[in-house]
N, C-alpha and C positions, 0 to 999 in steps of 0.2 A: 382692406383699406384702399380708398381710391385717391390717386394723386392727380393734380392738375396744376398747370402753371403757364405763364407767358415767357417764352424763350425768344429774346429779341436779338436779331442778327444785325450787327453794326460793323462799320469799317470804312476804309477809303474806297473811292471808285475803282472798278475793274479788278477787284481781288477775287471775284467769284461768289459774292453773297447770294445772288439770285439762283445761280447753278446749285449752290448748296441747299438753299431753301427748297427748290424743286426736287432735289434728290431725297431730302429728308421727308418731304410730304408725299413723294411718290406720284405727283401730278405736276403738270406745267402750270404753276400759279403765277409766277413772275416771268416777264419777257426778258430775253437774254440777247444782247448784241455785244460786239467788241467795243462799242462806244461808251465813254463815261456818261453818267447822268441818264442811263436808260431807265432806271427805276426812279419815279418821281413821288410816289405815295408810300405810305405804310400799308403793306399788303399782308393780311393774315392767311396762314395756311394751317389747317387744323388736322391733327393726327389723333385718332382714337384707338384705344385698346380696351380690353375688358375692365382693367383696373387703372387706366390712366387716360388723360387727355392733354396733349401738348399743343399749345397755341403758338405757332411760330410767327414771327413778324419780320418781314423783309423791309429794309429801309433804304432810302437814297444814300449814295456814297457821300461821305463827309467832304465838303469843299468850302472854300472862302467865297461867300456870296457876292456876285456882281450885279444881280438885279433881284427884284422882289420874289420872283418864282423860286430862286435859289435860297432865299431867306426862309421861305416856307418849307423847302426840302430839308434844310438844316434843322428847322424846328421839329420835323418828323423824327430825325435821327436823335436829337437831344431828348425828346419825350420818350424815346424807346429805352433810354437809360434809366429813367425814373420809375417806369411802371413794370420793370422786368423782374421775374423770379429767378431767371438765369440769363446772363448776358453772353452771347457768342461774339467775341471780337475777332473778325476774320481779317487775316493778312495773307500774303503769299510769299513765295521764295524770291521774288524779284523786287518788290517795293522797298523803299527806304523806311526802315523801322521808325525813324523819328519824323516821318513826313508830316504828321498832324499832331504835334505835341500838345496843343490846347485840348483837343478832344480826348487824347490819351489820359491827360490829367483828370478829366471828368470821369473817365472809366475807372481810374484808380480810386476815386472817392466813393464809388457806389458800394452800397451794403450787400447787394445781390452777388452771388458767386459768379466769377468770370471764367469762362473757358476761352483760352486763346487758341484759335484754330489757324494753323499754318497750312494754307491750301496750295495746290499745284506742286506737290512734292515730286511728282514725276518729272519736273523740269530741273531737278538738281541732283547732287550726289550726297552720299552719307556724310562725309566730312563737313561739307558746306551746311548741311541741315543741322548738324550738331552745333556748329558755330552760331547759326541763326537762333537755335533754341536757347543757347547761353545768353545771347544778346537780349532776347525777349524776357528771359528770367530776371535780368537786371532792370528792364523797363517796367515790367508788371509782375513784381515778386509774388503777389497773392494769387495770380492766375494759374490755373491748370493748363498745361500746353499739350495740345493734341495735333500732330501732323496728319494731314489727309490729302486725298485727291478727289474732289467732289465729282469731277467729270468721269473718273474711272471707278467711282464707288469704293475707293480704298480707305479702309479704317472707319467708315461711317457707322458700322455696327457698334464699334467701341464707343464712338462719340454719342450715339443714341443711348447706349447703356448708361453712360455718365450723366447725360441729360436727365434720364428717368430717375437715377439715384438722387439727383439734386432737387427734383420737383417737390413742392410742399404737399402735405396731405390736404385734399380739398375735393369737393364735388365738382363735376364738369361745369365749365362756364357757358358752353354752347350745347345744342342738341348733339346727340352722339353720331348722327349721320351727316353733320355739317362738315364741309370741306374748307369753306372760307366765309368771311363776313361781307364780301363784296357781291353786289348784284350782277346779274348776267350782262347787263349793258356795259359794266366796267371792263369785262374781259374782251368784249367786242372792241372797245376803244383802244385797249392795250395791244390787241393783235394788229389792228390797223396801224397803230403807232410803230409797232415793231417792224412792219413792212416798210414804213417811211424811213426808219433808222437804217435799215439794211440797203435801201435802194438809192438814197440820196446822201451826199456828203456835205462838208463845210457846215454852214450855219443852219441850213434848212431844217434838219430834224429837231433842233432845239427851239425853233421858232413855231413849231407846230403843236396844236392841241386838237384832239378829236372829240366830237360831241355826237352821241347817238340821239337822233330826234324821233325815230320811230323804231319800235321793236315789237312786232306782232307775231305771235306764235300760234299755229294750229297743229293738228295731229301730224301733218306731213311736212310743213314748211315754216321757216322763220323769215319774215320780211323785215329787212333792216334798212333804214335811211340814216346815213351818217354824214356829218359835215367836218371837213378838215379846215381848221382855222389857221391862217398864217398872219404874219405881222405886216407884210408889204405886198403891193401889187406885183412886183417883180417875182416874189416867191410863189404867188398864185400861178403865174405862167410856168415856172419850173416844175411845180407839183403836177400840173395838167400835162405838160410835155407837148411836143409837136403833134398836132392832130388828135390830142387827147390820149396819146399812146402810153405815157407814164401812169396816168390815172387808171387806165384800163388794167395795166400790169399790177399795180397796187391792189386794185379791186379783186382781180383774179386770185392773187396769192393769199390775200386776206380771207376771201370767201372759202378757199380750201381749208385753211386752218380753223376758221369759225365752224365749218361743217364738222371737222374732226373733233373740235372741243365739245360741241353740243350733240354730236352724233345724229345730225338731222340735215336735210337739204336747206340751203340758205339762198335767198334772193337779196343781193346787196347792191344798194345804190349809193354812190359817193358824190358829194358836192364839195366845192372849195369856196371859202369865204375869207375876206380880209378883215381882221380885228386888229386895228392899229395898236402896236406896242402893248399887247395884252399881258406880257410877262411882268410889266411894271404897274399894272392897274389893279388895285385892291378889289374893285367890283368884279372884274373878270376872274381874278384868282379865286374869289369866293364862289362864283358861278361854276368854275371848273373843279371845285372841291379841294383847293389847296389851302384855303383859310377857313376858319370856322365862320358860320353865318352870323 
Protein backbone atom coordinates (compact mmCIF):
# COMPACT_ATOMS: atom_id res chain seq x y z
CA UNK A 1 0.00 0.00 0.00
CA UNK A 2 1.32 3.47 -0.94
CA UNK A 3 0.85 6.49 1.35
CA UNK A 4 0.91 10.14 0.25
CA UNK A 5 -0.07 13.39 1.82
CA UNK A 6 0.44 17.11 2.32
CA UNK A 7 2.24 17.94 5.57
CA UNK A 8 1.96 21.68 6.14
CA UNK A 9 4.33 23.52 8.47
CA UNK A 10 2.79 26.55 10.20
CA UNK A 11 3.59 28.78 13.16
CA UNK A 12 4.84 32.20 14.22
CA UNK A 13 7.93 33.87 12.71
CA UNK A 14 11.42 32.74 13.79
CA UNK A 15 10.52 29.43 15.44
CA UNK A 16 12.56 27.40 12.92
CA UNK A 17 9.94 26.31 10.35
CA UNK A 18 12.33 26.62 7.39
CA UNK A 19 15.18 24.89 9.27
CA UNK A 20 12.79 22.03 10.07
CA UNK A 21 11.54 21.82 6.48
CA UNK A 22 15.11 21.64 5.10
CA UNK A 23 16.08 19.00 7.70
CA UNK A 24 13.04 16.85 6.85
CA UNK A 25 13.55 17.20 3.09
CA UNK A 26 17.34 16.73 3.31
CA UNK A 27 17.95 19.66 0.94
CA UNK A 28 18.05 23.43 1.35
CA UNK A 29 14.66 24.30 -0.12
CA UNK A 30 13.79 27.29 2.10
CA UNK A 31 16.13 30.19 2.82
CA UNK A 32 16.96 30.76 6.46
CA UNK A 33 17.99 33.94 8.26
CA UNK A 34 17.50 35.22 11.78
CA UNK A 35 15.05 37.87 10.49
CA UNK A 36 11.29 37.45 10.72
CA UNK A 37 9.38 37.26 7.40
CA UNK A 38 12.25 35.51 5.60
CA UNK A 39 9.79 33.06 4.00
CA UNK A 40 7.22 34.86 1.84
CA UNK A 41 5.70 32.05 -0.25
CA UNK A 42 4.39 28.55 0.31
CA UNK A 43 7.28 26.35 -0.74
CA UNK A 44 6.87 22.63 -1.30
CA UNK A 45 9.59 20.10 -0.51
CA UNK A 46 8.90 16.52 -1.61
CA UNK A 47 10.31 13.41 0.07
CA UNK A 48 9.90 10.07 -1.68
CA UNK A 49 10.24 6.50 -0.44
CA UNK A 50 9.26 3.21 -2.07
CA UNK A 51 5.88 3.19 -0.37
CA UNK A 52 5.33 6.85 0.50
CA UNK A 53 5.49 10.45 -0.71
CA UNK A 54 5.47 13.32 1.78
CA UNK A 55 4.76 16.77 0.35
CA UNK A 56 5.98 19.27 2.94
CA UNK A 57 4.88 22.88 2.71
CA UNK A 58 6.82 25.67 4.40
CA UNK A 59 4.75 28.82 5.02
CA UNK A 60 5.40 32.43 6.06
CA UNK A 61 5.34 33.13 9.80
CA UNK A 62 1.91 34.21 11.02
CA UNK A 63 1.71 37.95 11.72
CA UNK A 64 -0.77 40.81 11.82
CA UNK A 65 -0.58 42.35 8.31
CA UNK A 66 0.57 45.98 7.94
CA UNK A 67 0.49 46.05 4.13
CA UNK A 68 -0.84 44.02 1.21
CA UNK A 69 2.26 41.81 0.84
CA UNK A 70 1.78 40.65 4.45
CA UNK A 71 -1.93 39.99 3.78
CA UNK A 72 -0.88 37.66 0.94
CA UNK A 73 1.66 35.98 3.24
CA UNK A 74 -1.06 35.39 5.86
CA UNK A 75 -3.32 33.92 3.14
CA UNK A 76 -0.57 31.36 2.35
CA UNK A 77 -0.50 30.34 6.04
CA UNK A 78 -4.30 30.14 6.32
CA UNK A 79 -4.62 28.08 3.13
CA UNK A 80 -2.02 25.66 4.53
CA UNK A 81 -4.49 24.73 7.28
CA UNK A 82 -7.33 23.85 4.94
CA UNK A 83 -5.51 21.57 2.49
CA UNK A 84 -3.30 19.65 4.95
CA UNK A 85 -3.38 15.91 5.60
CA UNK A 86 -1.14 16.53 8.62
CA UNK A 87 -0.47 19.92 10.27
CA UNK A 88 2.89 20.56 11.92
CA UNK A 89 2.39 23.52 14.26
CA UNK A 90 5.91 24.67 15.12
CA UNK A 91 6.72 26.59 18.28
CA UNK A 92 9.94 26.87 20.28
CA UNK A 93 11.07 27.06 23.90
CA UNK A 94 11.27 30.87 24.04
CA UNK A 95 8.12 32.18 22.35
CA UNK A 96 4.98 33.09 24.26
CA UNK A 97 2.53 30.22 23.74
CA UNK A 98 -0.47 32.57 23.49
CA UNK A 99 1.29 34.90 21.03
CA UNK A 100 -1.11 34.35 18.14
CA UNK A 101 -4.37 33.20 19.73
CA UNK A 102 -6.51 33.82 16.58
CA UNK A 103 -4.40 31.51 14.42
CA UNK A 104 -4.23 28.93 17.22
CA UNK A 105 -8.04 28.87 17.31
CA UNK A 106 -8.05 28.11 13.57
CA UNK A 107 -5.57 25.25 14.12
CA UNK A 108 -7.86 23.83 16.85
CA UNK A 109 -10.81 23.68 14.44
CA UNK A 110 -9.02 21.67 11.75
CA UNK A 111 -10.04 18.08 11.05
CA UNK A 112 -6.51 17.05 10.04
CA UNK A 113 -4.27 15.59 12.78
CA UNK A 114 -2.01 18.18 14.40
CA UNK A 115 1.53 17.51 15.61
CA UNK A 116 2.76 20.28 17.87
CA UNK A 117 6.51 20.50 17.38
CA UNK A 118 8.46 22.22 20.17
CA UNK A 119 11.72 23.26 18.50
CA UNK A 120 15.08 24.45 19.93
CA UNK A 121 14.89 22.22 23.00
CA UNK A 122 18.70 22.46 23.22
CA UNK A 123 18.07 25.99 24.61
CA UNK A 124 16.20 24.83 27.72
CA UNK A 125 16.33 22.24 30.52
CA UNK A 126 14.11 19.27 31.34
CA UNK A 127 11.90 20.86 34.07
CA UNK A 128 11.14 23.90 31.87
CA UNK A 129 10.37 21.65 28.90
CA UNK A 130 7.93 19.55 30.99
CA UNK A 131 6.22 22.78 32.08
CA UNK A 132 5.99 23.93 28.45
CA UNK A 133 4.53 20.60 27.30
CA UNK A 134 1.81 20.89 29.98
CA UNK A 135 0.99 24.44 28.85
CA UNK A 136 0.63 23.31 25.21
CA UNK A 137 -1.50 20.30 26.23
CA UNK A 138 -3.98 22.77 27.71
CA UNK A 139 -3.90 25.02 24.62
CA UNK A 140 -4.10 22.27 21.97
CA UNK A 141 -5.53 19.21 23.74
CA UNK A 142 -5.99 17.19 20.52
CA UNK A 143 -2.42 17.67 19.30
CA UNK A 144 0.40 15.19 19.69
CA UNK A 145 3.42 16.99 21.16
CA UNK A 146 6.94 16.17 19.93
CA UNK A 147 9.97 18.10 21.27
CA UNK A 148 12.85 18.43 18.76
CA UNK A 149 15.96 20.38 17.80
CA UNK A 150 15.82 20.87 14.01
CA UNK A 151 19.29 22.39 13.91
CA UNK A 152 20.85 19.42 15.76
CA UNK A 153 18.65 16.80 14.04
CA UNK A 154 17.41 15.67 17.46
CA UNK A 155 14.24 13.51 17.51
CA UNK A 156 13.54 14.09 13.78
CA UNK A 157 13.52 10.31 13.14
CA UNK A 158 10.62 9.91 15.56
CA UNK A 159 8.81 12.92 14.06
CA UNK A 160 9.19 11.42 10.58
CA UNK A 161 7.88 8.06 11.82
CA UNK A 162 4.76 9.74 13.25
CA UNK A 163 4.19 11.74 10.05
CA UNK A 164 4.36 8.53 7.98
CA UNK A 165 1.92 6.82 10.39
CA UNK A 166 -0.61 9.62 9.86
CA UNK A 167 -0.41 9.79 6.05
CA UNK A 168 -3.49 8.60 4.17
CA UNK A 169 -3.32 5.73 1.67
CA UNK A 170 -2.91 7.39 -1.70
CA UNK A 171 -0.88 7.23 -4.93
CA UNK A 172 1.88 9.89 -5.25
CA UNK A 173 0.85 13.44 -6.20
CA UNK A 174 4.12 14.25 -7.98
CA UNK A 175 6.69 12.34 -10.03
CA UNK A 176 8.81 10.16 -7.75
CA UNK A 177 12.02 12.07 -8.59
CA UNK A 178 10.49 15.51 -7.87
CA UNK A 179 12.04 17.57 -5.06
CA UNK A 180 9.83 20.67 -5.22
CA UNK A 181 7.06 22.30 -7.26
CA UNK A 182 9.06 25.51 -7.78
CA UNK A 183 10.98 26.30 -11.00
CA UNK A 184 14.77 26.89 -11.05
CA UNK A 185 14.29 30.67 -11.31
CA UNK A 186 12.47 30.71 -7.96
CA UNK A 187 15.54 29.36 -6.14
CA UNK A 188 17.76 31.96 -7.79
CA UNK A 189 15.51 34.78 -6.52
CA UNK A 190 15.41 33.24 -3.03
CA UNK A 191 19.21 32.86 -2.82
CA UNK A 192 19.73 36.50 -3.87
CA UNK A 193 17.07 37.61 -1.37
CA UNK A 194 18.79 35.60 1.37
CA UNK A 195 22.04 37.51 0.72
CA UNK A 196 20.14 40.81 0.96
CA UNK A 197 18.54 39.72 4.24
CA UNK A 198 21.92 38.86 5.75
CA UNK A 199 23.86 41.89 4.45
CA UNK A 200 21.41 44.74 5.10
CA UNK A 201 19.36 45.67 8.13
CA UNK A 202 16.36 47.82 9.08
CA UNK A 203 13.70 48.16 6.37
CA UNK A 204 15.84 47.35 3.31
CA UNK A 205 15.35 43.53 3.17
CA UNK A 206 11.57 43.88 3.52
CA UNK A 207 11.36 46.46 0.71
CA UNK A 208 13.15 44.19 -1.76
CA UNK A 209 11.85 41.76 -4.36
CA UNK A 210 14.05 39.90 -6.86
CA UNK A 211 13.03 39.08 -10.44
CA UNK A 212 15.01 36.81 -12.75
CA UNK A 213 14.79 38.26 -16.26
CA UNK A 214 17.13 35.80 -17.97
CA UNK A 215 18.04 32.20 -17.13
CA UNK A 216 19.96 30.53 -19.96
CA UNK A 217 21.57 27.17 -19.39
CA UNK A 218 23.95 25.18 -21.57
CA UNK A 219 26.18 22.20 -20.80
CA UNK A 220 28.82 24.20 -18.94
CA UNK A 221 27.27 27.44 -17.75
CA UNK A 222 24.08 29.15 -16.52
CA UNK A 223 23.73 32.83 -17.47
CA UNK A 224 21.44 34.76 -15.15
CA UNK A 225 20.25 38.38 -15.24
CA UNK A 226 18.33 39.39 -12.12
CA UNK A 227 16.72 42.66 -11.06
CA UNK A 228 16.54 43.74 -7.43
CA UNK A 229 13.38 45.87 -7.03
CA UNK A 230 13.24 48.41 -4.20
CA UNK A 231 10.54 50.89 -3.16
CA UNK A 232 12.54 54.15 -3.03
CA UNK A 233 15.52 55.85 -4.72
CA UNK A 234 17.35 56.08 -1.38
CA UNK A 235 17.10 52.27 -1.02
CA UNK A 236 18.58 51.82 -4.49
CA UNK A 237 21.67 53.74 -3.37
CA UNK A 238 22.02 51.62 -0.22
CA UNK A 239 21.69 48.34 -2.17
CA UNK A 240 24.36 49.42 -4.70
CA UNK A 241 26.71 50.84 -2.02
CA UNK A 242 29.67 53.14 -2.49
CA UNK A 243 31.24 52.55 -5.90
CA UNK A 244 28.97 49.51 -6.37
CA UNK A 245 30.76 47.67 -3.55
CA UNK A 246 27.66 46.20 -1.83
CA UNK A 247 26.04 45.02 -5.06
CA UNK A 248 29.30 43.24 -6.00
CA UNK A 249 29.38 41.54 -2.57
CA UNK A 250 25.75 40.36 -2.91
CA UNK A 251 26.47 39.12 -6.44
CA UNK A 252 29.56 37.20 -5.40
CA UNK A 253 27.91 35.51 -2.38
CA UNK A 254 24.76 34.66 -4.35
CA UNK A 255 26.73 33.28 -7.31
CA UNK A 256 28.64 30.86 -5.05
CA UNK A 257 25.40 29.51 -3.54
CA UNK A 258 23.64 29.30 -6.92
CA UNK A 259 26.61 27.32 -8.29
CA UNK A 260 26.41 24.96 -5.32
CA UNK A 261 22.63 24.58 -5.78
CA UNK A 262 22.79 23.78 -9.51
CA UNK A 263 26.27 22.16 -9.40
CA UNK A 264 27.31 24.23 -12.41
CA UNK A 265 29.27 27.40 -13.23
CA UNK A 266 27.14 30.54 -13.09
CA UNK A 267 27.51 33.99 -14.68
CA UNK A 268 25.32 36.35 -12.64
CA UNK A 269 24.49 39.97 -13.46
CA UNK A 270 22.51 42.06 -10.97
CA UNK A 271 20.61 45.30 -11.64
CA UNK A 272 18.65 47.53 -9.24
CA UNK A 273 15.33 49.16 -10.11
CA UNK A 274 12.84 51.32 -8.17
CA UNK A 275 9.22 50.02 -8.09
CA UNK A 276 7.46 52.63 -5.94
CA UNK A 277 5.44 51.14 -3.04
CA UNK A 278 5.23 47.67 -4.70
CA UNK A 279 4.23 45.97 -1.41
CA UNK A 280 0.83 47.68 -1.53
CA UNK A 281 0.08 47.32 -5.25
CA UNK A 282 -2.09 44.39 -6.35
CA UNK A 283 -0.68 44.48 -9.89
CA UNK A 284 2.91 44.12 -8.64
CA UNK A 285 2.00 41.49 -6.04
CA UNK A 286 0.37 39.41 -8.81
CA UNK A 287 3.42 39.90 -11.02
CA UNK A 288 5.71 38.74 -8.22
CA UNK A 289 3.56 35.66 -7.51
CA UNK A 290 2.01 36.70 -4.18
CA UNK A 291 -1.56 36.86 -5.46
CA UNK A 292 -3.43 34.67 -7.94
CA UNK A 293 -3.56 36.02 -11.51
